[in-house]
BASE-349253 format. One line per field, with one value per residue (C-alpha): residue in three letters; x, y, z; residue number from 0. Coordinates in nm, 2 decimals, m for minus. Layout:
N
domar	(ALA	...)
xx	(X	...)
yy	(Y	...)
zz	(Z	...)
lummi	(NUM	...)
//
This chain:
267
domar	(MET	THR	LYS	LYS	ASN	TYR	ASP	PHE	LYS	ASN	VAL	LYS	LEU	VAL	ALA	LEU	ASP	LEU	ASP	GLY	THR	LEU	LEU	ASP	ASP	HIS	LEU	ASP	VAL	SER	GLN	ARG	THR	LYS	GLU	THR	ILE	ARG	ASN	LEU	VAL	ASN	ARG	GLY	ILE	PHE	VAL	ALA	PHE	VAL	SER	GLY	ARG	MET	LEU	LYS	ALA	ALA	GLU	LEU	VAL	SER	SER	ILE	LEU	GLU	LEU	ARG	ILE	PRO	ILE	VAL	ALA	TYR	ASN	GLY	ALA	LYS	VAL	PHE	ILE	PRO	GLU	LYS	GLU	GLU	ILE	PHE	CYS	LYS	LYS	ILE	PRO	LEU	PRO	GLU	ALA	LEU	LYS	VAL	ILE	LYS	TYR	GLY	GLU	GLU	ARG	ASP	LEU	TYR	VAL	LYS	VAL	TYR	ILE	ASP	ASP	ILE	LEU	TYR	ILE	LYS	GLU	PRO	ASP	LYS	LYS	SER	LEU	ALA	PHE	SER	LYS	SER	ARG	ASN	ILE	ASN	TYR	LYS	VAL	VAL	GLY	LYS	LEU	SER	GLU	ASN	ILE	LYS	GLU	ASP	VAL	ASN	MET	ILE	VAL	VAL	TYR	TYR	LYS	GLU	ASP	ARG	ASN	GLU	VAL	LEU	ASP	GLU	LYS	LEU	LYS	ASP	ILE	ASN	VAL	THR	PHE	THR	THR	SER	MET	SER	GLY	SER	ILE	GLU	ALA	ILE	PRO	LYS	GLY	ILE	SER	LYS	ASP	LYS	GLY	LEU	MET	ILE	LEU	ALA	GLU	HIS	LEU	ASN	ILE	LYS	SER	GLU	ASN	ILE	LEU	ALA	ILE	GLY	ASN	GLY	LEU	ASN	ASP	LEU	GLU	MET	LEU	SER	TYR	ALA	GLY	ILE	GLY	ILE	ALA	MET	LYS	ASN	SER	GLU	GLY	SER	LEU	LEU	LYS	GLU	TRP	ASP	ASN	ILE	SER	GLU	TYR	THR	ASN	ASN	GLU	GLU	GLY	VAL	TYR	HIS	ILE	LEU	LYS	GLN	ILE)
xx	(1.35	1.67	1.84	2.19	2.35	2.35	2.67	2.68	3.07	3.02	2.76	2.87	2.55	2.28	1.93	1.70	1.34	1.29	0.92	0.85	1.22	1.49	1.28	1.08	0.75	0.86	1.05	1.39	1.68	1.88	2.22	2.40	2.22	2.35	2.69	2.66	2.56	2.83	3.08	2.96	3.00	3.36	3.45	3.35	3.03	2.75	2.43	2.13	1.80	1.50	1.21	0.85	0.96	1.03	1.40	1.37	1.19	1.45	1.75	1.61	1.69	2.04	2.08	2.00	2.27	2.52	2.57	2.53	2.43	2.25	1.88	1.61	1.30	0.93	0.93	1.23	1.13	1.41	1.77	2.02	2.38	2.54	2.83	2.65	2.30	2.01	2.09	1.76	1.40	1.06	0.73	0.38	0.26	m0.02	m0.31	m0.26	m0.21	m0.52	m0.69	m0.58	m0.67	m1.05	m1.06	m1.00	m1.21	m1.51	m1.52	m1.43	m1.11	m0.82	m0.54	m0.19	0.00	0.41	0.59	0.96	0.95	0.66	0.33	0.01	m0.31	m0.69	m0.67	m0.46	m0.63	m0.45	m0.36	m0.14	0.01	0.12	0.23	0.44	0.59	0.70	0.91	1.02	0.86	0.68	0.33	0.12	m0.26	m0.43	m0.80	m0.96	m0.63	m0.75	m0.82	m0.50	m0.24	m0.07	0.25	0.38	0.39	0.61	0.39	0.02	m0.12	m0.48	m0.61	m0.95	m1.19	m1.14	m0.88	m0.91	m0.63	m0.42	m0.72	m0.71	m1.00	m1.10	m1.18	m0.77	m0.64	m0.66	m0.45	m0.11	0.05	0.19	0.02	0.19	0.12	0.35	0.08	m0.29	m0.56	m0.40	m0.24	0.07	0.04	0.39	0.54	0.45	0.72	0.88	0.94	1.20	1.38	1.42	1.56	1.80	1.93	1.99	2.21	2.37	2.47	2.60	2.80	2.92	2.76	2.60	2.27	2.44	2.61	2.32	2.13	1.77	1.55	1.17	0.85	0.56	0.44	0.64	0.95	0.88	1.07	1.38	1.39	1.37	1.63	1.88	2.11	1.98	1.63	1.46	1.13	1.10	0.90	0.64	0.58	0.25	0.07	0.07	0.43	0.47	0.23	0.45	0.81	0.94	1.26	1.17	1.37	1.41	1.30	1.06	1.14	1.10	1.34	1.63	1.57	1.79	2.08	2.05	2.09	2.34	2.59	2.64	2.83)
yy	(m2.32	m2.27	m2.57	m2.59	m2.77	m2.51	m2.44	m2.09	m2.04	m2.11	m1.82	m1.55	m1.37	m1.28	m1.22	m1.00	m0.93	m0.59	m0.54	m0.79	m0.93	m0.70	m0.44	m0.43	m0.29	0.06	0.02	0.04	m0.17	m0.25	m0.12	m0.49	m0.58	m0.27	m0.37	m0.74	m0.65	m0.38	m0.64	m0.90	m0.66	m0.59	m0.94	m0.95	m1.10	m0.97	m0.84	m0.76	m0.66	m0.85	m0.69	m0.58	m0.24	0.02	0.10	0.43	0.31	0.00	0.26	0.44	0.11	0.08	0.46	0.34	0.11	0.36	0.12	0.11	m0.25	m0.46	m0.42	m0.64	m0.45	m0.47	m0.85	m0.94	m0.67	m0.45	m0.54	m0.27	m0.26	0.06	0.04	m0.03	0.10	m0.10	m0.40	m0.57	m0.41	m0.56	m0.39	m0.50	m0.38	m0.10	m0.32	m0.59	m0.31	m0.14	m0.50	m0.55	m0.17	m0.18	m0.50	m0.31	m0.03	m0.24	m0.38	m0.05	m0.16	0.00	0.01	0.14	0.17	0.19	0.35	0.43	0.48	0.71	0.60	0.66	0.72	0.81	1.05	1.18	0.93	0.94	0.58	0.65	0.98	0.76	0.50	0.75	0.95	0.63	0.50	0.85	0.78	1.08	1.01	1.16	1.20	1.15	1.07	0.75	0.53	0.33	0.68	0.84	0.57	0.58	0.36	0.03	m0.05	m0.18	m0.31	m0.27	m0.35	m0.45	m0.43	m0.62	m0.55	m0.89	m1.17	m1.40	m1.65	m1.62	m1.75	m1.57	m1.46	m1.66	m1.33	m1.26	m1.57	m1.45	m1.16	m1.19	m1.09	m1.30	m1.25	m1.28	m1.13	m1.03	m0.96	m1.11	m0.91	m0.79	m0.92	m0.75	m0.78	m0.80	m0.87	m1.22	m1.49	m1.23	m1.33	m1.27	m1.61	m1.49	m1.13	m1.28	m1.53	m1.25	m1.06	m1.39	m1.47	m1.14	m1.17	m1.50	m1.65	m2.01	m2.07	m2.29	m2.00	m1.80	m1.73	m1.58	m1.46	m1.35	m1.35	m1.33	m1.58	m1.39	m1.49	m1.86	m1.90	m1.73	m1.94	m2.26	m2.10	m2.02	m2.29	m2.19	m2.04	m1.90	m1.78	m1.54	m1.66	m1.38	m1.48	m1.48	m1.81	m1.87	m1.88	m2.10	m2.36	m2.41	m2.36	m2.53	m2.35	m2.12	m1.86	m1.87	m1.46	m1.26	m0.93	m0.74	m0.96	m0.91	m1.21	m1.12	m1.05	m1.39	m1.56	m1.33	m1.37	m1.74	m1.64)
zz	(0.90	0.65	0.62	0.79	0.51	0.24	0.08	0.11	0.04	m0.31	m0.34	m0.63	m0.64	m0.41	m0.57	m0.32	m0.35	m0.19	m0.02	0.26	0.23	0.23	0.36	0.69	0.70	0.74	0.40	0.59	0.63	0.94	1.01	1.02	0.76	0.53	0.66	0.57	0.22	0.21	0.33	0.06	m0.23	m0.10	m0.11	m0.46	m0.42	m0.63	m0.46	m0.68	m0.63	m0.83	m0.77	m0.90	m0.82	m1.12	m1.16	m0.97	m0.66	m0.66	m0.68	m0.38	m0.19	m0.32	m0.22	0.15	0.13	m0.02	m0.31	m0.70	m0.78	m1.05	m1.02	m1.21	m1.23	m1.33	m1.23	m1.44	m1.77	m1.73	m1.61	m1.53	m1.45	m1.32	m1.52	m1.84	m1.77	m1.90	m2.07	m2.13	m2.13	m2.26	m2.30	m2.29	m2.63	m2.62	m2.74	m2.49	m2.20	m2.28	m2.26	m1.90	m1.85	m1.97	m1.77	m1.45	m1.55	m1.66	m1.32	m1.12	m1.00	m0.89	m1.19	m1.18	m1.53	m1.52	m1.82	m1.79	m1.43	m1.44	m1.26	m1.44	m1.24	m1.32	m1.02	m0.73	m0.46	m0.13	m0.19	m0.50	m0.36	m0.06	m0.28	m0.47	m0.18	m0.01	m0.31	m0.45	m0.80	m1.01	m1.11	m1.37	m1.30	m1.68	m1.62	m1.76	m1.82	m2.14	m2.30	m2.22	m2.22	m2.56	m2.58	m2.46	m2.09	m1.83	m1.61	m1.50	m1.15	m1.07	m0.73	m0.64	m0.38	m0.23	m0.19	m0.51	m0.38	m0.68	m0.91	m1.25	m1.39	m1.73	m1.88	m1.84	m2.01	m2.36	m2.32	m2.44	m2.12	m1.80	m1.49	m1.15	m0.79	m0.51	m0.28	m0.22	m0.37	m0.67	m1.01	m1.19	m1.58	m1.76	m2.12	m2.21	m2.14	m1.84	m1.48	m1.23	m1.29	m1.67	m1.56	m1.32	m1.59	m1.81	m1.55	m1.43	m1.80	m1.82	m1.53	m1.60	m1.28	m1.29	m1.12	m0.87	m0.74	m0.70	m0.35	m0.39	m0.13	m0.17	m0.03	m0.26	m0.53	m0.81	m0.64	m0.66	m1.03	m0.89	m0.61	m0.84	m1.06	m0.79	m0.67	m0.30	m0.27	0.07	0.11	0.41	0.71	0.65	0.29	0.11	0.18	m0.16	m0.17	0.14	m0.04	m0.32	m0.13	0.18	0.22	0.46	0.69	1.07	1.07	0.92	0.72	1.06	1.24	0.99	0.80	0.53	0.76	0.94	0.60	0.43	0.77	0.67	0.34)
lummi	(0	1	2	3	4	5	6	7	8	9	10	11	12	13	14	15	16	17	18	19	20	21	22	23	24	25	26	27	28	29	30	31	32	33	34	35	36	37	38	39	40	41	42	43	44	45	46	47	48	49	50	51	52	53	54	55	56	57	58	59	60	61	62	63	64	65	66	67	68	69	70	71	72	73	74	75	76	77	78	79	80	81	82	83	84	85	86	87	88	89	90	91	92	93	94	95	96	97	98	99	100	101	102	103	104	105	106	107	108	109	110	111	112	113	114	115	116	117	118	119	120	121	122	123	124	125	126	127	128	129	130	131	132	133	134	135	136	137	138	139	140	141	142	143	144	145	146	147	148	149	150	151	152	153	154	155	156	157	158	159	160	161	162	163	164	165	166	167	168	169	170	171	172	173	174	175	176	177	178	179	180	181	182	183	184	185	186	187	188	189	190	191	192	193	194	195	196	197	198	199	200	201	202	203	204	205	206	207	208	209	210	211	212	213	214	215	216	217	218	219	220	221	222	223	224	225	226	227	228	229	230	231	232	233	234	235	236	237	238	239	240	241	242	243	244	245	246	247	248	249	250	251	252	253	254	255	256	257	258	259	260	261	262	263	264	265	266)
//
């Protein structure tokens, strides 16, 4: 249950994860959630998306809201403000990216590579094509990724064939990247030292907002640092079990029950 003694009146910035948080399982946002967010923006309260999505896929959601708002993409590796465009971007150096890619290929795992808002895939499988269509993102089919990725990378996602319960393979620990996860059975490689809270911190400093004036809402283990950084951090009722083990401030409603709306209406 969400605590009732939160001082929502001091919130100046709302940081929202997207998938499993703001978005329901049909990747949609309810009408009154949209209206509540627009009302907050009209009142001078900043609303930002802090997501593992690429920038273009996150912008698709802002278009649903009919708003142009700040976005922290790639789990903190890119920060975008509409008026000033990109204010921060860090990538995985190619040599380290190739180590992650080869790790997946050697184990016959499904690997996705993101570079500058383009999804790179080995072959045009149904899973990749459906994913690209649902998020309105461009993709390139390049064959064996380790042989055809030639530049630094924003993010790599590796999908396992079983749930590893967030246990990181020892073979990955010597690769100079940060690993996180937004859903069970997968890992996300992002630049070393990057996390959602780091991206949110850069945005907050740019907006001259202190952490105690931030409300953050998320549902995955990759949201944990962000929830900890914010003055108010709330995990969704439908959060991944790995996050629920670490965080006890839980919403009363799931993403399919307008959980974000029920929180934001208190501001």
